[in-house]
C-alpha positions as CSV (number, residue, x, y, z in Angstrom):
1,X,0.0,0.0,0.0
2,X,1.5,3.3,-1.0
3,X,1.2,6.5,1.1
4,X,-1.5,8.0,-1.2
5,X,-3.8,5.0,-0.8
6,X,-3.2,5.1,3.0
7,X,-4.2,8.8,3.2
8,X,-7.2,8.2,1.0
9,X,-8.3,5.3,3.2
10,X,-8.0,7.4,6.4
11,X,-10.0,10.2,4.9
12,X,-12.8,7.8,3.7
13,X,-13.0,6.1,7.1
14,X,-13.2,9.5,8.9
15,X,-15.9,10.7,6.5
16,X,-18.0,7.5,6.9
17,X,-17.6,7.7,10.7
18,X,-18.8,11.3,10.6
19,X,-21.9,10.4,8.6
20,X,-22.7,7.5,10.9
21,X,-22.3,9.7,13.9
22,X,-24.6,12.3,12.5
23,X,-27.2,9.7,11.5
24,X,-27.4,8.1,14.9
25,X,-27.2,11.4,16.9
26,X,-23.8,11.0,18.5
27,X,-22.4,14.4,19.5
28,X,-18.9,15.2,20.7
29,X,-19.0,17.1,24.0
30,X,-15.3,17.8,24.2
31,X,-12.2,16.1,25.5
32,X,-13.0,12.9,23.6
33,X,-16.3,12.3,25.3
34,X,-19.3,11.4,23.2
35,X,-23.0,11.4,24.1
36,X,-25.9,9.8,22.4
37,X,-29.0,12.1,22.0
38,X,-32.2,10.3,21.3
39,X,-35.1,12.6,21.3
40,X,-35.6,15.5,23.8
41,X,-34.2,15.7,27.3
42,X,-36.0,16.6,30.5
43,X,-34.5,20.1,30.4
44,X,-35.9,20.7,26.9
45,X,-39.3,19.5,28.0
46,X,-39.3,21.9,31.0
47,X,-38.2,24.8,28.9
48,X,-40.8,24.0,26.3
49,X,-43.5,23.9,29.0
50,X,-42.3,27.2,30.5
51,X,-42.4,28.8,27.0
52,X,-45.9,27.5,26.3
53,X,-47.2,29.0,29.6
54,X,-45.6,32.3,28.7
55,X,-47.3,32.2,25.3
56,X,-50.6,31.4,26.9
57,X,-50.3,34.5,29.2
58,X,-49.4,36.7,26.3
59,X,-52.3,35.5,24.3
60,X,-54.7,36.3,27.2
61,X,-53.2,39.8,27.4
62,X,-53.6,40.3,23.7
63,X,-57.3,39.3,23.9
64,X,-57.9,41.9,26.6
65,X,-56.0,44.6,24.7
66,X,-58.0,43.8,21.5
67,X,-61.2,44.2,23.5
68,X,-60.0,47.6,24.8
69,X,-59.2,48.8,21.3
70,X,-62.3,47.5,19.6
71,X,-65.0,48.1,22.2
72,X,-66.6,51.5,21.9
73,X,-68.9,50.8,24.9
74,X,-67.9,53.0,27.9
75,X,-70.0,51.0,30.4
76,X,-67.6,48.0,30.1
77,X,-64.6,50.2,31.0
78,X,-64.7,49.3,34.7
79,X,-64.9,45.6,33.9
80,X,-62.0,45.8,31.5
81,X,-60.0,47.7,34.0
82,X,-60.5,44.9,36.5
83,X,-59.4,42.4,34.0
84,X,-56.3,44.3,33.2
85,X,-55.6,44.6,36.9
86,X,-56.1,40.8,37.3
87,X,-53.7,40.1,34.5
88,X,-51.2,42.5,36.0
89,X,-51.6,40.8,39.4
90,X,-51.2,37.3,37.9
91,X,-48.0,38.5,36.2
92,X,-46.5,39.9,39.4
93,X,-47.5,36.8,41.3
94,X,-45.2,34.5,39.3
């Protein structure tokens, strides 16, 4: 085996190993350690749930703001003010 064939073989083996690592989700974490990621982790799930809750709160606030902008009835002003205060209190109570 001449040196050119040896270098070509090493490059091919490295490329194939990289493709297999990417296919099966093996990620290098540094200092030669490798971890296998299959699906989501508990940290990802907790973060996703936190973000979903925040989006729910923001949607609730948008609904109230839309009512304020679109409602021309002044009699409902006190009720909307209470709803805004309730949203503000729930936000502060986190």
